[in-house]
C-alpha positions as CSV (number, residue, x, y, z in Angstrom):
1,M,-71.9,60.9,6.1
2,R,-70.7,63.9,8.1
3,N,-72.3,67.3,7.8
4,Y,-70.8,70.8,8.4
5,M,-72.1,74.3,9.0
6,V,-70.4,76.8,6.7
7,F,-70.6,80.6,6.7
8,D,-69.4,83.0,4.0
9,V,-69.1,86.4,5.7
10,G,-69.5,89.5,3.5
11,G,-69.9,93.2,4.1
12,T,-73.6,93.1,3.1
13,N,-74.8,89.6,3.8
14,V,-73.7,86.5,5.6
15,K,-74.4,83.4,3.5
16,Y,-74.6,80.0,5.1
17,A,-75.1,76.4,4.2
18,V,-75.0,72.9,5.6
19,I,-72.8,70.9,3.4
20,N,-71.8,67.2,3.6
21,E,-68.3,65.8,3.3
22,N,-68.9,65.2,-0.5
23,G,-69.7,68.9,-1.1
24,D,-73.4,68.4,-1.4
25,F,-75.6,71.3,-0.1
26,L,-78.3,70.2,2.3
27,T,-79.7,73.7,3.0
28,K,-78.8,77.3,2.3
29,G,-79.7,80.7,3.6
30,D,-78.5,84.2,4.4
31,F,-79.0,87.2,6.6
32,P,-77.9,90.8,6.5
33,S,-74.5,91.7,8.1
34,S,-74.6,95.5,8.1
35,P,-74.9,97.5,10.2
36,Y,-73.4,95.1,12.7
37,D,-71.6,94.9,16.0
38,F,-69.9,91.7,17.1
39,D,-72.5,90.8,19.7
40,K,-75.3,90.7,17.0
41,F,-72.9,88.9,14.6
42,H,-72.1,86.3,17.2
43,S,-75.7,85.8,18.2
44,D,-76.9,85.3,14.6
45,I,-74.1,82.9,13.8
46,V,-74.6,80.8,16.9
47,S,-78.4,80.8,16.5
48,V,-78.2,79.4,12.9
49,T,-75.5,77.0,13.8
50,L,-77.3,75.4,16.8
51,E,-80.6,75.2,14.9
52,N,-78.9,73.3,12.1
53,K,-76.6,71.3,14.4
54,E,-79.6,69.6,15.8
55,K,-81.5,69.2,12.6
56,Y,-78.6,67.9,10.4
57,N,-76.2,66.5,13.1
58,V,-73.5,69.0,12.2
59,T,-70.0,68.0,13.4
60,G,-67.9,71.1,12.4
61,L,-68.0,74.8,11.7
62,A,-66.2,76.6,8.8
63,F,-65.9,80.3,8.0
64,S,-64.9,82.2,4.9
65,C,-64.1,85.8,5.9
66,P,-62.6,89.0,4.4
67,G,-59.3,90.4,5.7
68,G,-56.0,89.1,6.9
69,V,-57.2,85.7,8.3
70,D,-54.8,83.8,10.4
71,S,-56.1,80.3,10.2
72,E,-53.8,79.1,13.0
73,T,-55.0,81.5,15.7
74,G,-58.5,82.1,14.4
75,I,-58.0,85.9,14.5
76,I,-58.7,88.3,11.5
77,G,-56.3,91.1,11.0
78,G,-56.4,94.0,8.4
79,A,-59.6,95.7,7.6
80,S,-62.8,95.0,5.7
81,A,-66.4,96.3,5.1
82,L,-67.3,94.5,8.4
83,P,-65.0,96.0,11.1
84,C,-66.5,94.0,14.0
85,I,-65.0,90.8,12.8
86,H,-61.4,92.0,13.2
87,G,-59.9,91.1,16.5
88,P,-62.1,88.5,18.1
89,N,-60.8,84.9,18.2
90,F,-63.3,83.0,16.0
91,K,-62.0,79.6,17.1
92,E,-62.3,80.2,20.8
93,I,-65.5,82.2,20.7
94,F,-67.6,80.2,18.2
95,G,-66.1,76.9,19.3
96,G,-67.0,77.6,22.9
97,S,-70.6,78.8,21.9
98,T,-71.4,75.8,19.7
99,G,-69.3,73.0,21.0
100,L,-67.9,72.4,17.5
101,P,-64.4,72.4,16.0
102,V,-63.9,75.7,14.0
103,E,-61.7,76.5,11.0
104,I,-61.5,79.9,9.3
105,E,-60.0,81.1,5.9
106,N,-59.8,84.3,3.9
107,D,-62.6,84.7,1.4
108,A,-60.4,84.9,-1.8
109,N,-58.5,81.8,-0.6
110,S,-61.8,80.0,0.1
111,A,-63.0,80.8,-3.4
112,A,-59.8,79.3,-4.8
113,L,-60.1,76.2,-2.7
114,G,-63.7,75.7,-3.9
115,E,-62.3,75.6,-7.4
116,V,-59.6,73.2,-6.3
117,W,-62.0,70.8,-4.7
118,K,-64.8,70.8,-7.2
119,G,-64.2,73.3,-10.0
120,A,-61.7,74.5,-12.6
121,A,-58.6,73.2,-10.7
122,K,-60.0,69.9,-9.4
123,D,-57.4,68.0,-11.5
124,N,-54.5,70.3,-10.7
125,Q,-51.8,70.6,-8.0
126,N,-50.3,74.1,-8.5
127,V,-52.6,77.0,-9.7
128,M,-52.8,80.7,-9.5
129,F,-56.2,82.3,-9.0
130,T,-56.7,85.9,-10.2
131,I,-59.8,87.8,-9.1
132,I,-60.4,90.9,-11.3
133,G,-62.7,93.6,-9.9
134,T,-62.3,97.1,-8.5
135,G,-58.8,95.9,-7.7
136,I,-57.0,92.6,-8.4
137,G,-56.5,89.9,-5.8
138,G,-55.5,86.3,-5.9
139,A,-54.6,83.1,-4.3
140,V,-51.6,80.8,-4.7
141,I,-52.4,77.1,-4.7
142,K,-49.4,74.8,-4.0
143,D,-49.9,71.1,-3.7
144,R,-53.7,71.8,-3.6
145,K,-53.3,74.0,-0.5
146,I,-53.1,77.7,0.0
147,H,-49.7,79.2,0.1
148,K,-50.0,82.3,2.4
149,G,-46.4,83.5,2.5
150,A,-44.3,84.7,5.4
151,N,-46.5,87.8,5.9
152,L,-49.9,86.4,4.9
153,H,-49.4,88.3,1.6
154,G,-49.1,85.3,-0.7
155,G,-51.4,85.9,-3.7
156,E,-51.4,89.7,-3.4
157,I,-50.7,89.9,-7.1
158,G,-52.4,93.2,-7.5
159,Y,-49.4,94.7,-5.9
160,M,-47.1,93.7,-8.8
161,V,-45.5,96.8,-10.4
162,V,-46.1,96.5,-14.1
163,N,-45.6,100.1,-15.3
164,V,-42.9,102.7,-14.4
165,E,-42.9,106.3,-15.7
166,N,-40.0,108.7,-15.3
167,D,-40.7,112.4,-15.5
168,N,-37.4,114.2,-15.1
169,G,-36.3,111.9,-12.3
170,Q,-39.7,111.7,-10.7
171,Y,-40.8,108.1,-10.8
172,T,-44.4,106.9,-10.8
173,F,-44.9,103.2,-10.2
174,R,-48.2,101.6,-11.2
175,T,-49.3,98.3,-9.9
176,W,-51.3,95.6,-11.7
177,S,-54.4,96.8,-9.8
178,H,-53.8,100.3,-11.0
179,V,-53.8,99.4,-14.7
180,A,-55.6,96.0,-15.2
181,A,-58.5,96.0,-12.8
182,T,-62.0,96.8,-14.0
183,G,-61.8,99.8,-11.7
184,A,-58.7,101.0,-13.6
185,L,-60.5,100.6,-16.9
186,V,-63.3,102.8,-15.6
187,K,-60.9,105.5,-14.4
188,D,-59.0,105.5,-17.7
189,V,-62.1,106.0,-19.8
190,A,-63.4,108.7,-17.3
191,K,-60.1,110.6,-17.6
192,V,-60.3,110.5,-21.4
193,K,-63.9,111.5,-21.5
194,G,-63.5,114.2,-18.8
195,V,-66.2,112.8,-16.6
196,A,-66.3,111.5,-13.1
197,A,-65.6,107.8,-12.7
198,S,-68.8,107.4,-10.7
199,E,-70.7,108.1,-13.9
200,L,-69.3,105.0,-15.6
201,N,-69.0,101.3,-15.0
202,G,-67.4,98.4,-16.9
203,K,-70.7,97.2,-18.5
204,M,-71.3,100.7,-19.9
205,I,-67.7,100.9,-21.3
206,F,-67.9,97.5,-23.1
207,E,-71.3,98.4,-24.5
208,A,-70.0,101.7,-25.8
209,A,-67.0,99.9,-27.3
210,E,-69.3,97.5,-29.1
211,A,-71.2,100.5,-30.5
212,G,-68.0,101.9,-31.9
213,D,-66.8,104.4,-29.2
214,Q,-63.1,104.7,-30.0
215,D,-62.1,105.9,-26.6
216,C,-63.6,102.9,-25.0
217,I,-62.1,100.6,-27.6
218,D,-58.6,102.0,-27.0
219,S,-58.9,101.7,-23.2
220,I,-60.2,98.1,-23.4
221,E,-57.2,97.2,-25.6
222,K,-54.8,98.6,-23.0
223,F,-56.8,96.8,-20.3
224,Y,-56.4,93.4,-22.0
225,L,-52.7,94.1,-22.7
226,Y,-52.0,94.8,-19.0
227,L,-54.0,91.7,-18.0
228,A,-51.8,89.6,-20.4
229,Q,-48.6,91.2,-19.0
230,G,-49.5,90.3,-15.5
231,I,-50.5,86.7,-16.4
232,Y,-47.2,86.4,-18.3
233,N,-45.3,87.5,-15.2
234,I,-47.2,85.1,-13.0
235,Q,-46.3,82.2,-15.3
236,Y,-42.6,82.9,-15.2
237,V,-42.5,83.6,-11.4
238,Y,-44.6,80.6,-10.2
239,D,-45.0,78.5,-13.3
240,P,-48.5,77.2,-12.4
241,E,-50.4,74.6,-14.4
242,K,-53.2,77.1,-14.9
243,V,-54.1,80.7,-14.2
244,I,-57.8,80.8,-13.3
245,L,-59.7,84.0,-13.6
246,G,-62.7,85.2,-11.5
247,G,-64.6,88.4,-10.9
248,A,-67.5,89.9,-12.8
249,I,-65.3,90.3,-16.0
250,S,-65.0,86.5,-16.1
251,S,-68.6,86.4,-17.4
252,R,-67.5,87.9,-20.7
253,T,-67.4,85.1,-23.3
254,D,-64.5,86.6,-25.2
255,L,-62.2,87.3,-22.1
256,I,-59.8,84.4,-22.6
257,E,-59.6,84.9,-26.4
258,R,-58.8,88.6,-26.0
259,I,-56.1,88.0,-23.4
260,N,-54.6,85.3,-25.5
261,E,-54.4,87.7,-28.4
262,K,-52.3,90.0,-26.2
263,L,-50.2,87.1,-25.0
264,D,-49.4,86.3,-28.6
265,I,-47.9,89.8,-28.9
266,I,-45.8,89.4,-25.7
267,L,-44.6,85.9,-26.5
268,D,-43.7,86.7,-30.1
269,S,-41.6,89.6,-28.9
270,I,-39.7,87.7,-26.2
271,E,-37.9,84.9,-28.0
272,I,-36.7,83.1,-24.9
273,A,-40.3,82.7,-23.6
274,K,-41.5,79.2,-24.6
275,V,-44.2,78.5,-21.9
276,R,-47.6,79.8,-22.7
277,P,-49.9,80.4,-19.8
278,V,-53.0,78.2,-19.7
279,I,-56.0,80.4,-18.7
280,E,-59.4,79.2,-17.5
281,I,-62.5,80.8,-16.0
282,C,-63.7,79.9,-12.5
283,H,-66.6,77.4,-12.5
284,F,-68.3,78.5,-9.4
285,K,-69.8,81.9,-8.6
286,N,-72.0,82.2,-5.4
287,D,-71.0,78.9,-3.9
288,A,-67.3,78.9,-4.3
289,N,-66.5,80.5,-0.9
290,L,-68.8,78.1,1.0
291,L,-67.3,75.0,-0.7
292,G,-63.7,76.3,-0.3
293,A,-64.3,77.1,3.4
294,L,-65.4,73.5,4.0
295,F,-62.5,72.1,1.9
296,H,-60.1,74.1,4.0
297,Y,-61.8,72.8,7.2
298,L,-61.4,69.2,5.9
299,Q,-57.7,69.8,5.0
300,R,-57.0,71.2,8.5
301,Q,-58.7,68.4,10.3
302,E,-56.9,65.8,8.2
303,E,-53.6,67.6,9.1
304,Q,-54.4,67.5,12.8
305,I,-55.2,63.8,12.7
306,A,-52.0,63.1,10.8
307,N,-49.9,65.2,13.3
308,S,-51.5,63.4,16.3
309,V,-50.8,60.0,14.8
310,S,-47.1,61.0,14.1
311,I,-46.7,62.1,17.7
312,I,-48.0,58.8,19.0
């Protein structure tokens, strides 16, 4: 049984685990990632890896990281809450320091792959993952692998334009993130209430709605309608087997029911639409990125072996 060292790099903490090829966790831990420079980051990663390499006979190293991860080169573009990771070549640096093969994937993609391997999409080939938080992000799964797109923007579903306003020729375009993220819900209620958005959060708004606050009820109704609109669009653009939802909002037990209520309205009003999206909630929370990073590693290694055999 082969064992692997896996890191989930976040802006506050770096989580790590040794996981075997069946997805079983042998050990777990974490350490703070901020404030950080790359030398300290490198030192901490290598120290943990070498310690566990000897203890568990680790044979590979996998990363889940924020930003525009190029899995081919091992370089992370874009920006994140941990600036020091953008620019260095992870494959060259950490491979050289540990003597291990290295693979790296974006954190949202890793979470999706964790669900593909062991979670809500384990029996599916083509799935769309939607992560609802301050904004909306996602991942496209095609044939059980990440589809990144020509510009590494595959899955950036929060960019979809779902609302257009025309004020005497002055157009305002609002994306799915602008109207259907929990951050958008907070801003909408804050505007109606005339308070700063920093004074509110999603939990407070749902509690107020349950207590009868009509402003909060109205904003939540719009929130669910916009979520349903985006999911409908995804279904007819990509036609996945499932749309799988994650993010803190996914812990609400009525989430799928409420979105389906709004989908009923949309589907009833568009006679030609006959395909109803199948919506599910992510199974994994804290471990999804770690599992997905390893699954990505295993997929990449399998591809490399297949390519080397075909060349021979």
